[in-house]
Every structure is written in C-alpha cells, then in structure tokens.
C-alpha positions as CSV (number, residue, x, y, z in Angstrom):
1,M,-33.0,-58.6,-12.9
2,A,-33.0,-58.6,-16.6
3,G,-34.8,-56.2,-18.9
4,S,-33.9,-52.9,-19.3
5,P,-34.7,-50.4,-16.4
6,P,-34.1,-46.5,-17.1
7,S,-30.7,-47.1,-14.9
8,K,-29.1,-49.3,-17.4
9,I,-27.5,-48.2,-20.5
10,E,-27.0,-50.8,-23.1
11,L,-23.9,-51.2,-25.3
12,E,-25.2,-52.1,-29.0
13,E,-21.5,-52.0,-30.0
14,A,-19.9,-54.1,-26.9
15,K,-18.5,-57.3,-28.7
16,V,-18.5,-60.6,-26.6
17,Y,-16.3,-63.6,-27.0
18,I,-15.7,-67.2,-25.6
19,H,-12.1,-67.3,-26.4
20,K,-10.6,-70.8,-26.0
21,K,-7.2,-71.7,-25.5
22,D,-4.9,-71.1,-28.7
23,E,-1.5,-70.6,-27.6
24,S,-1.0,-68.8,-31.4
25,S,-2.8,-66.2,-30.2
26,G,-1.2,-66.1,-27.1
27,S,-3.9,-67.4,-25.0
28,Q,-3.3,-69.7,-22.7
29,N,-6.5,-70.5,-20.9
30,I,-11.0,-70.1,-21.6
31,H,-11.9,-67.1,-20.7
32,I,-14.3,-64.2,-21.8
33,D,-13.4,-61.0,-23.7
34,V,-16.1,-58.1,-23.5
35,E,-14.5,-55.3,-25.8
36,Y,-15.8,-52.3,-26.3
37,P,-12.9,-49.2,-26.3
38,K,-14.9,-47.0,-23.8
39,L,-14.8,-49.9,-21.2
40,N,-11.0,-49.0,-20.9
41,E,-12.1,-45.4,-19.2
42,I,-13.3,-47.3,-16.4
43,I,-11.3,-50.1,-16.0
44,E,-8.2,-49.9,-16.9
45,S,-5.6,-52.1,-18.4
46,G,-3.8,-54.6,-15.5
47,E,-6.8,-53.3,-13.1
48,N,-8.5,-56.2,-11.7
49,T,-12.1,-56.4,-10.5
50,F,-15.1,-58.9,-9.5
51,V,-17.6,-61.2,-12.1
52,G,-20.5,-62.7,-10.5
53,G,-23.0,-65.2,-12.5
54,K,-26.4,-64.0,-12.9
55,N,-30.1,-65.6,-14.3
56,G,-29.1,-64.4,-18.1
57,G,-25.5,-63.5,-17.8
58,V,-22.7,-62.1,-15.5
59,F,-22.2,-58.6,-13.4
60,I,-19.2,-57.1,-12.9
61,V,-18.5,-55.1,-9.8
62,L,-16.4,-52.2,-9.8
63,K,-14.2,-50.5,-7.2
64,D,-14.4,-47.3,-5.9
65,E,-11.7,-45.8,-8.6
66,M,-13.9,-47.4,-11.2
67,I,-17.1,-45.8,-10.1
68,E,-15.5,-42.8,-9.8
69,R,-14.4,-43.6,-13.5
70,A,-18.2,-44.5,-14.9
71,R,-20.1,-41.5,-13.7
72,I,-22.3,-40.2,-16.4
C-alpha cells in the first residue's frame, strides 16, 4: 500500500543511497544504504533481516527482537 495511512511514520530525515562498488571506500558490491540513526535502535549493527520488493519501493521485515525495540 502506498501513501501515508495513520499507521505509518514518515522518516523525513532519512537518507537513501545506491552505493556503487568502490574499493577505496570499502564497498565491495553494489547495495542500498538507508541512513537514519534511530534505525540503529531497532536493527542493531551486525543484525540481519529480510528485504522484499513492493510496488513503489521495498519493505524490511523485522525479527521479534527488532519489533520489541521498535514499539512506539
């Protein structure tokens, strides 16, 4: 579902980048970076999760422990 229903919280300050392969910066493969410090409170450094495609973008599935940290 696209758009902004009441259950969505927009992260206006989030920065999203397509990071090209660049050995000088340590990037060894093409990937997408989503930079928003508050996300580290939900998905801790080194944790992995699942990303899926949807119409108009992507979604990130949170594991149970991430969901607990995301509770607002």
